[in-house]
PyMOL CGO cylinders between C-alpha atoms (Angstrom):
from pymol import cmd
from pymol.cgo import CYLINDER

trace = [
    CYLINDER, 0.22, 0.05, 0.20, 1.41, 3.38, -1.13, 0.3, 1, 1, 1, 1, 1, 1,
    CYLINDER, 1.41, 3.38, -1.13, 0.05, 6.74, -0.55, 0.3, 1, 1, 1, 1, 1, 1,
    CYLINDER, 0.05, 6.74, -0.55, 0.80, 9.99, -2.39, 0.3, 1, 1, 1, 1, 1, 1,
    CYLINDER, 0.80, 9.99, -2.39, -0.24, 13.36, -0.74, 0.3, 1, 1, 1, 1, 1, 1,
    CYLINDER, -0.24, 13.36, -0.74, -0.13, 16.28, -2.72, 0.3, 1, 1, 1, 1, 1, 1,
    CYLINDER, -0.13, 16.28, -2.72, -0.27, 19.97, -1.63, 0.3, 1, 1, 1, 1, 1, 1,
    CYLINDER, -0.27, 19.97, -1.63, 0.21, 23.31, -3.08, 0.3, 1, 1, 1, 1, 1, 1,
    CYLINDER, 0.21, 23.31, -3.08, -2.56, 23.92, -5.53, 0.3, 1, 1, 1, 1, 1, 1,
    CYLINDER, -2.56, 23.92, -5.53, -4.62, 26.94, -5.64, 0.3, 1, 1, 1, 1, 1, 1,
    CYLINDER, -4.62, 26.94, -5.64, -5.91, 30.01, -7.58, 0.3, 1, 1, 1, 1, 1, 1,
    CYLINDER, -5.91, 30.01, -7.58, -3.21, 32.39, -9.32, 0.3, 1, 1, 1, 1, 1, 1,
    CYLINDER, -3.21, 32.39, -9.32, -3.26, 34.90, -11.68, 0.3, 1, 1, 1, 1, 1, 1,
    CYLINDER, -3.26, 34.90, -11.68, -1.66, 34.60, -15.27, 0.3, 1, 1, 1, 1, 1, 1,
    CYLINDER, -1.66, 34.60, -15.27, 1.91, 35.07, -14.97, 0.3, 1, 1, 1, 1, 1, 1,
    CYLINDER, 1.91, 35.07, -14.97, 2.27, 34.03, -11.33, 0.3, 1, 1, 1, 1, 1, 1,
    CYLINDER, 2.27, 34.03, -11.33, 3.68, 30.93, -9.95, 0.3, 1, 1, 1, 1, 1, 1,
    CYLINDER, 3.68, 30.93, -9.95, 2.99, 27.81, -7.71, 0.3, 1, 1, 1, 1, 1, 1,
    CYLINDER, 2.99, 27.81, -7.71, 4.92, 25.11, -6.22, 0.3, 1, 1, 1, 1, 1, 1,
    CYLINDER, 4.92, 25.11, -6.22, 3.36, 21.48, -5.95, 0.3, 1, 1, 1, 1, 1, 1,
    CYLINDER, 3.36, 21.48, -5.95, 4.61, 19.01, -3.83, 0.3, 1, 1, 1, 1, 1, 1,
    CYLINDER, 4.61, 19.01, -3.83, 3.95, 15.19, -3.41, 0.3, 1, 1, 1, 1, 1, 1,
    CYLINDER, 3.95, 15.19, -3.41, 5.09, 13.11, -0.39, 0.3, 1, 1, 1, 1, 1, 1,
    CYLINDER, 5.09, 13.11, -0.39, 5.06, 9.18, -0.71, 0.3, 1, 1, 1, 1, 1, 1,
    CYLINDER, 5.06, 9.18, -0.71, 4.75, 6.90, 2.19, 0.3, 1, 1, 1, 1, 1, 1,
    CYLINDER, 4.75, 6.90, 2.19, 3.77, 3.39, 2.70, 0.3, 1, 1, 1, 1, 1, 1,
    CYLINDER, 3.77, 3.39, 2.70, 5.23, -0.10, 1.74, 0.3, 1, 1, 1, 1, 1, 1,
    CYLINDER, 5.23, -0.10, 1.74, 7.91, 1.52, -0.45, 0.3, 1, 1, 1, 1, 1, 1,
    CYLINDER, 7.91, 1.52, -0.45, 10.85, -0.52, -0.98, 0.3, 1, 1, 1, 1, 1, 1,
    CYLINDER, 10.85, -0.52, -0.98, 11.74, 0.27, -4.80, 0.3, 1, 1, 1, 1, 1, 1,
    CYLINDER, 11.74, 0.27, -4.80, 10.44, 3.81, -6.54, 0.3, 1, 1, 1, 1, 1, 1,
    CYLINDER, 10.44, 3.81, -6.54, 11.09, 4.24, -10.05, 0.3, 1, 1, 1, 1, 1, 1,
    CYLINDER, 11.09, 4.24, -10.05, 9.94, 7.11, -12.02, 0.3, 1, 1, 1, 1, 1, 1,
    CYLINDER, 9.94, 7.11, -12.02, 7.84, 9.72, -10.80, 0.3, 1, 1, 1, 1, 1, 1,
    CYLINDER, 7.84, 9.72, -10.80, 5.64, 12.44, -12.65, 0.3, 1, 1, 1, 1, 1, 1,
    CYLINDER, 5.64, 12.44, -12.65, 3.02, 15.16, -12.77, 0.3, 1, 1, 1, 1, 1, 1,
    CYLINDER, 3.02, 15.16, -12.77, -0.03, 14.73, -14.69, 0.3, 1, 1, 1, 1, 1, 1,
    CYLINDER, -0.03, 14.73, -14.69, -2.81, 17.05, -15.30, 0.3, 1, 1, 1, 1, 1, 1,
    CYLINDER, -2.81, 17.05, -15.30, -6.36, 16.98, -16.49, 0.3, 1, 1, 1, 1, 1, 1,
    CYLINDER, -6.36, 16.98, -16.49, -7.93, 19.95, -17.75, 0.3, 1, 1, 1, 1, 1, 1,
    CYLINDER, -7.93, 19.95, -17.75, -11.85, 20.36, -17.99, 0.3, 1, 1, 1, 1, 1, 1,
    CYLINDER, -11.85, 20.36, -17.99, -13.21, 18.19, -20.72, 0.3, 1, 1, 1, 1, 1, 1,
    CYLINDER, -13.21, 18.19, -20.72, -10.10, 16.67, -21.37, 0.3, 1, 1, 1, 1, 1, 1,
    CYLINDER, -10.10, 16.67, -21.37, -7.97, 13.48, -20.72, 0.3, 1, 1, 1, 1, 1, 1,
    CYLINDER, -7.97, 13.48, -20.72, -5.23, 13.16, -17.89, 0.3, 1, 1, 1, 1, 1, 1,
    CYLINDER, -5.23, 13.16, -17.89, -1.91, 13.92, -19.94, 0.3, 1, 1, 1, 1, 1, 1,
    CYLINDER, -1.91, 13.92, -19.94, 1.49, 13.96, -18.76, 0.3, 1, 1, 1, 1, 1, 1,
    CYLINDER, 1.49, 13.96, -18.76, 3.11, 17.36, -17.75, 0.3, 1, 1, 1, 1, 1, 1,
    CYLINDER, 3.11, 17.36, -17.75, 6.59, 16.23, -16.52, 0.3, 1, 1, 1, 1, 1, 1,
    CYLINDER, 6.59, 16.23, -16.52, 8.33, 13.22, -15.60, 0.3, 1, 1, 1, 1, 1, 1,
    CYLINDER, 8.33, 13.22, -15.60, 11.72, 12.31, -13.88, 0.3, 1, 1, 1, 1, 1, 1,
    CYLINDER, 11.72, 12.31, -13.88, 13.69, 9.23, -13.50, 0.3, 1, 1, 1, 1, 1, 1,
    CYLINDER, 13.69, 9.23, -13.50, 15.45, 8.02, -10.24, 0.3, 1, 1, 1, 1, 1, 1,
    CYLINDER, 15.45, 8.02, -10.24, 18.60, 9.38, -11.82, 0.3, 1, 1, 1, 1, 1, 1,
    CYLINDER, 18.60, 9.38, -11.82, 17.22, 12.69, -12.47, 0.3, 1, 1, 1, 1, 1, 1,
    CYLINDER, 17.22, 12.69, -12.47, 16.53, 12.82, -16.27, 0.3, 1, 1, 1, 1, 1, 1,
    CYLINDER, 16.53, 12.82, -16.27, 13.48, 14.71, -17.07, 0.3, 1, 1, 1, 1, 1, 1,
    CYLINDER, 13.48, 14.71, -17.07, 10.79, 15.12, -19.58, 0.3, 1, 1, 1, 1, 1, 1,
    CYLINDER, 10.79, 15.12, -19.58, 8.32, 17.68, -20.28, 0.3, 1, 1, 1, 1, 1, 1,
    CYLINDER, 8.32, 17.68, -20.28, 5.24, 18.29, -22.21, 0.3, 1, 1, 1, 1, 1, 1,
    CYLINDER, 5.24, 18.29, -22.21, 5.81, 20.90, -24.95, 0.3, 1, 1, 1, 1, 1, 1,
    CYLINDER, 5.81, 20.90, -24.95, 3.36, 23.29, -23.33, 0.3, 1, 1, 1, 1, 1, 1,
    CYLINDER, 3.36, 23.29, -23.33, 5.33, 23.65, -20.33, 0.3, 1, 1, 1, 1, 1, 1,
    CYLINDER, 5.33, 23.65, -20.33, 8.72, 23.41, -21.43, 0.3, 1, 1, 1, 1, 1, 1,
    CYLINDER, 8.72, 23.41, -21.43, 10.89, 26.35, -19.99, 0.3, 1, 1, 1, 1, 1, 1,
    CYLINDER, 10.89, 26.35, -19.99, 8.04, 27.33, -17.46, 0.3, 1, 1, 1, 1, 1, 1,
    CYLINDER, 8.04, 27.33, -17.46, 7.76, 24.12, -15.23, 0.3, 1, 1, 1, 1, 1, 1,
    CYLINDER, 7.76, 24.12, -15.23, 10.69, 22.44, -13.28, 0.3, 1, 1, 1, 1, 1, 1,
    CYLINDER, 10.69, 22.44, -13.28, 10.27, 18.96, -11.86, 0.3, 1, 1, 1, 1, 1, 1,
    CYLINDER, 10.27, 18.96, -11.86, 12.34, 17.83, -9.17, 0.3, 1, 1, 1, 1, 1, 1,
    CYLINDER, 12.34, 17.83, -9.17, 12.67, 14.83, -6.69, 0.3, 1, 1, 1, 1, 1, 1,
    CYLINDER, 12.67, 14.83, -6.69, 14.41, 13.99, -3.50, 0.3, 1, 1, 1, 1, 1, 1,
    CYLINDER, 14.41, 13.99, -3.50, 14.86, 10.29, -3.24, 0.3, 1, 1, 1, 1, 1, 1,
    CYLINDER, 14.86, 10.29, -3.24, 16.10, 10.49, 0.49, 0.3, 1, 1, 1, 1, 1, 1,
    CYLINDER, 16.10, 10.49, 0.49, 12.51, 11.88, 1.51, 0.3, 1, 1, 1, 1, 1, 1,
    CYLINDER, 12.51, 11.88, 1.51, 10.40, 10.22, -1.14, 0.3, 1, 1, 1, 1, 1, 1,
    CYLINDER, 10.40, 10.22, -1.14, 9.16, 13.67, -2.34, 0.3, 1, 1, 1, 1, 1, 1,
    CYLINDER, 9.16, 13.67, -2.34, 8.41, 15.05, -5.80, 0.3, 1, 1, 1, 1, 1, 1,
    CYLINDER, 8.41, 15.05, -5.80, 7.84, 18.95, -6.75, 0.3, 1, 1, 1, 1, 1, 1,
    CYLINDER, 7.84, 18.95, -6.75, 6.74, 20.82, -9.51, 0.3, 1, 1, 1, 1, 1, 1,
    CYLINDER, 6.74, 20.82, -9.51, 7.78, 24.58, -9.78, 0.3, 1, 1, 1, 1, 1, 1,
    CYLINDER, 7.78, 24.58, -9.78, 5.34, 26.23, -12.10, 0.3, 1, 1, 1, 1, 1, 1,
    CYLINDER, 5.34, 26.23, -12.10, 6.44, 29.70, -13.50, 0.3, 1, 1, 1, 1, 1, 1,
    CYLINDER, 6.44, 29.70, -13.50, 4.59, 32.02, -15.92, 0.3, 1, 1, 1, 1, 1, 1,
    CYLINDER, 4.59, 32.02, -15.92, 1.39, 30.38, -15.34, 0.3, 1, 1, 1, 1, 1, 1,
    CYLINDER, 1.39, 30.38, -15.34, -1.20, 30.63, -18.07, 0.3, 1, 1, 1, 1, 1, 1,
    CYLINDER, -1.20, 30.63, -18.07, -4.89, 30.19, -18.17, 0.3, 1, 1, 1, 1, 1, 1,
    CYLINDER, -4.89, 30.19, -18.17, -4.70, 27.00, -20.32, 0.3, 1, 1, 1, 1, 1, 1,
    CYLINDER, -4.70, 27.00, -20.32, -2.45, 25.36, -17.28, 0.3, 1, 1, 1, 1, 1, 1,
    CYLINDER, -2.45, 25.36, -17.28, -5.54, 25.04, -15.23, 0.3, 1, 1, 1, 1, 1, 1,
    CYLINDER, -5.54, 25.04, -15.23, -6.45, 21.56, -14.34, 0.3, 1, 1, 1, 1, 1, 1,
    CYLINDER, -6.45, 21.56, -14.34, -6.08, 18.97, -11.66, 0.3, 1, 1, 1, 1, 1, 1,
    CYLINDER, -6.08, 18.97, -11.66, -2.69, 17.95, -11.27, 0.3, 1, 1, 1, 1, 1, 1,
    CYLINDER, -2.69, 17.95, -11.27, -1.92, 14.31, -10.28, 0.3, 1, 1, 1, 1, 1, 1,
    CYLINDER, -1.92, 14.31, -10.28, 1.18, 12.81, -8.85, 0.3, 1, 1, 1, 1, 1, 1,
    CYLINDER, 1.18, 12.81, -8.85, 2.26, 9.49, -9.95, 0.3, 1, 1, 1, 1, 1, 1,
    CYLINDER, 2.26, 9.49, -9.95, 5.13, 7.10, -8.96, 0.3, 1, 1, 1, 1, 1, 1,
    CYLINDER, 5.13, 7.10, -8.96, 6.16, 3.65, -10.14, 0.3, 1, 1, 1, 1, 1, 1,
    CYLINDER, 6.16, 3.65, -10.14, 6.82, 1.03, -7.37, 0.3, 1, 1, 1, 1, 1, 1,
    CYLINDER, 6.82, 1.03, -7.37, 8.55, -2.01, -7.70, 0.3, 1, 1, 1, 1, 1, 1,
    CYLINDER, 8.55, -2.01, -7.70, 7.68, -5.46, -6.52, 0.3, 1, 1, 1, 1, 1, 1,
    CYLINDER, 7.68, -5.46, -6.52, 6.31, -8.86, -7.90, 0.3, 1, 1, 1, 1, 1, 1,
    CYLINDER, 6.31, -8.86, -7.90, 4.15, -6.95, -10.17, 0.3, 1, 1, 1, 1, 1, 1,
    CYLINDER, 4.15, -6.95, -10.17, 5.42, -3.16, -10.60, 0.3, 1, 1, 1, 1, 1, 1,
    CYLINDER, 5.42, -3.16, -10.60, 2.65, -0.91, -10.84, 0.3, 1, 1, 1, 1, 1, 1,
    CYLINDER, 2.65, -0.91, -10.84, 1.95, 3.16, -10.47, 0.3, 1, 1, 1, 1, 1, 1,
    CYLINDER, 1.95, 3.16, -10.47, 0.22, 4.98, -7.90, 0.3, 1, 1, 1, 1, 1, 1,
    CYLINDER, 0.22, 4.98, -7.90, -1.66, 8.09, -8.08, 0.3, 1, 1, 1, 1, 1, 1,
    CYLINDER, -1.66, 8.09, -8.08, -2.35, 10.81, -5.84, 0.3, 1, 1, 1, 1, 1, 1,
    CYLINDER, -2.35, 10.81, -5.84, -5.43, 12.41, -4.91, 0.3, 1, 1, 1, 1, 1, 1,
    CYLINDER, -5.43, 12.41, -4.91, -5.07, 15.48, -7.28, 0.3, 1, 1, 1, 1, 1, 1,
    CYLINDER, -5.07, 15.48, -7.28, -5.04, 19.03, -6.55, 0.3, 1, 1, 1, 1, 1, 1,
    CYLINDER, -5.04, 19.03, -6.55, -6.71, 21.86, -8.19, 0.3, 1, 1, 1, 1, 1, 1,
    CYLINDER, -6.71, 21.86, -8.19, -4.72, 24.83, -9.96, 0.3, 1, 1, 1, 1, 1, 1,
    CYLINDER, -4.72, 24.83, -9.96, -6.59, 27.45, -11.43, 0.3, 1, 1, 1, 1, 1, 1,
    CYLINDER, -6.59, 27.45, -11.43, -5.09, 30.28, -13.34, 0.3, 1, 1, 1, 1, 1, 1,
    CYLINDER, -5.09, 30.28, -13.34, -7.24, 33.46, -13.88, 0.3, 1, 1, 1, 1, 1, 1,
    CYLINDER, -7.24, 33.46, -13.88, -6.64, 36.08, -16.75, 0.3, 1, 1, 1, 1, 1, 1,
]
cmd.load_cgo(trace, "trace")
């Protein structure tokens, strides 16, 4: 059993910044890649940014240069620094992590709402 707890969402004006965080706890013995996913109103859940255990990152084209994903393996935490926010960044942001085991699987956080006003 793995639990992901997210925080940092809220309402911000266009051009502003927010920092999301995610803390993993529970039966974690082997953590793999972690990432942030976003579900905008009326759309599917899409990848925003991912980061491997070694620190390699990948970003959706729409957030490149504005968002920065990071992780602290010692603390089992994940963060997303979001700068120069745009109204189209609005949505529910979900934390995700892969956990090793007999059958590796991913876990999802509860999601945190980010609303960017114009």
